[in-house]
N, C-alpha and C positions, 0 to 999 in steps of 0.2 A: 796693368798694375805693376809698378816698380817698387823698389825698396823705399823710394821717396814717398810713396803712398802710405807707408806705415807711420810717418811722422805725426799724423793727426791723432795717434793713439797715445799720447803723452808717454814717451819713452824714458822720461826722467824719473828716477827714484828719488826719494828724499836724500838730502845731503849731496845733491848734485852728481851722483853717480848715474851712469847711463845703463838702461836695461839692455841685456844681451839679446840679440836676434840670431837664431840659428837658421841658416839657409841649407836646406836639405836637397841634394841633387843625386838622383839615381843615374848610374852611367851604364849604358849598354849599347854598343854598336853605333856610336854617334861621332865617329872620328871627324867627319866633315863639318860638324856643328860645334863641337865642344870648346874650341878656342874662343869663338865669339861669346859663348855662354860664360866661360870662366873670366875672360877679360871684363865683360860687363859687370860681373859680380865683384871682382877685385877692385874695380874703379869706383865703387860706391863711396860716397863721402862719409857716411855713418861709420864710426870707428868700432863700436863694440859688436862685432859680427863674428860668428863661428860658422865656418863652411864645412859641411859634411858631405863628402862625395862617397857614394856606395858603388863600388865596382861589382856589378852583378855578373861577374865572370864574362866580361866582354871579350869577344874574339879579336877585336881590332886594337889600334894603338891609342885609344881614347885616354887611358890613364897616363901613358907616356907623354902625351900632349899636355895634360894638366901639370905633370911634374916638370916639364920644360918651361912652362909659363911661370911657375912659382918664383924662380929667382928674379924675375922682372918686377916682383912686388914683395920686396923683403919685409915690409911692415905687415904683410898678410900671412907670411909663412907660418908663424906660430898659431894662427887662427884656423888652420886647415887640418882636417882629419880625412884620410882616405881609408875606407874600410873595404876589405876584399871578401866577397863571397867565394867559396871554393867550388860552387856549382851555380848555374843560372837558376834563380828562384823566382824571377818575375818582378814586375815593377811594384806590386803591393808589398812583397817581402822586402824589397830594397828600401822602400819608404819606411816600413816598420823598423828596419835595422837603423836607419838614420834617426828616427824618433828616439829609439832606445839609447842611442849614443849621443844625443843632444843634451846641452845644458842651458839652453837659452830660455829667457822669459817668454819669448814669442818664437813661433816656428813659421817658416815660410818654405813652401815647396817650389822648386824651379826645375822644370824639365830640362834635361841636358841638351836638347835640340832647340832650346829657346834662349832668349837673352832678356836682360832687364835694362831699361833706359836709366 
């Protein structure tokens, strides 16, 4: 299922404004996968997206990779939040943190070792 799969849910509000989709990504020890994940998310054609990455105190360079990719997608920079846990809390807590910090009309979880067509 990709973000394209969401289009059947009538994402249009009245007055032609588009509903916001929050994509929630917990990040822990996924250095070898995160680039493909982030690029696949940033290359979506739907514009009204909020990206929330929760750094669950990852010991690797996953967050640095995300930050290095951001300049390649200048239109997405303002849509990205990176939230840092000060200890590793696990995937459930990382997802809860993402939900708490989201503002979208719809929420979508994407694992950081996966990607979206």
